[in-house]
C-alpha positions, 0 to 999 in steps of 0.5 A: 500500500505504501508503494501504491501511494508513492510508486517510486524506486526508493519506496520499492527498495524499502519494501525489498529491504524489509523483506529480504535478508542481506539486501541492504548489507550488499549495498553497504559492502559496495559503499566501502569501495567498488567491487566485482560480483565475485568480490562482493560475494566473497566479502558477504560470505566471509562476513556473514558466514554464508555457504552459498553454492553459487553466485546467483544469490549475490547476482539477484541482489545486485541486479535489483540494486542496479534496477533501483538506481542504487548501484552502477557499473564502472570499469573492470567489471566493478560496481559502485554505489550511486548518490541515491544510496546515501539516504537509503543506508541512513534509514535502513536498519542493517545487520552487522557481522558482529551479531554472529559473534554474539550468537556464537558465544556460550551462555556463560560468556554473556554478561547480563546487567541487572535491571535498574530498581524501577524496572526490577520492581516491575519484574519482581511484582510479576514474579510474586503475583502469577495471576498478573501474567494473564492480565497483561495487555495484548496491544500491537506494538506500534512504532514508526519504522525503521529502527523501531527501538531507537524511534521509540526511545526518541518518542519517550525522550520527548516525554521525559518532562510533562508534555501536553497531548497536543505537543506530544502528538505534534512532535511525533507527527513532525519527527516521523512524518505521520498523520495525527490519526496514525499518532493517535492509534499509537497512544494505546500501545505507549500507555499499555506498554508501561512507557507512558502515563497520563498524569493529568487531563491530556498531560503525559510523562514517561513512566519511572521505568521508561526513564530508567531505560532512557538512562541505561540505554539498554535494549534489554531493559526495554524488553524487560518493561514490555515483558512486565506489561505485555503478554507474549514478549518474554514467553518466546522460546529464544533457543529455537528462535536463535537456532532458526536464525542461525539456520537461515543465515547459513 
């Protein structure tokens, strides 16, 4: 639907990037310096521990990057990025090779910091009262994309001090180029997730837990808050999920 509203090559590129793994990452590799198909394939496979049997996967991605005006051919069979790629790479959320290092770590090698007091209280309350698990909300997580966690952090940061509903909605609409009706639909999630609370008529402020998350900057603390307020967030079988991701990467 987004593409139908604005049928540009960039909008089509955004849709492909959202749905196909290692699409934008190829563009990122070519940004460092021009490369041949073989060189791009070799670096991508090395960086992401891929075991592609042929170059058809890299060719498909580079064909689309060319059609979408993000790369262009130069001499010596090499390809370079175009000026159009700058805005795309700035907005796309790319997976860095360092993520694989985290997946390969033994669980004993991973240090998990304790939550700040404001968030620890939420988790302890949930642990002490099992009946609260089923009372948590089931709202959809509505956050502007891409980089949803970072965008949500920006939104909550704007409510660090008390802010009127009008000013809050105006900020979100302007910052993320949204209609006010879309921002309005975001409010139930912001409140139900435990990140935002109404402290007066149409006056909002970030919750103590949300402020603690802003201070630590830890994505894990963000997940802890969601787990305390929303069903299914902390109930994922992470081992199966990670194993599936590793299999897909291969």
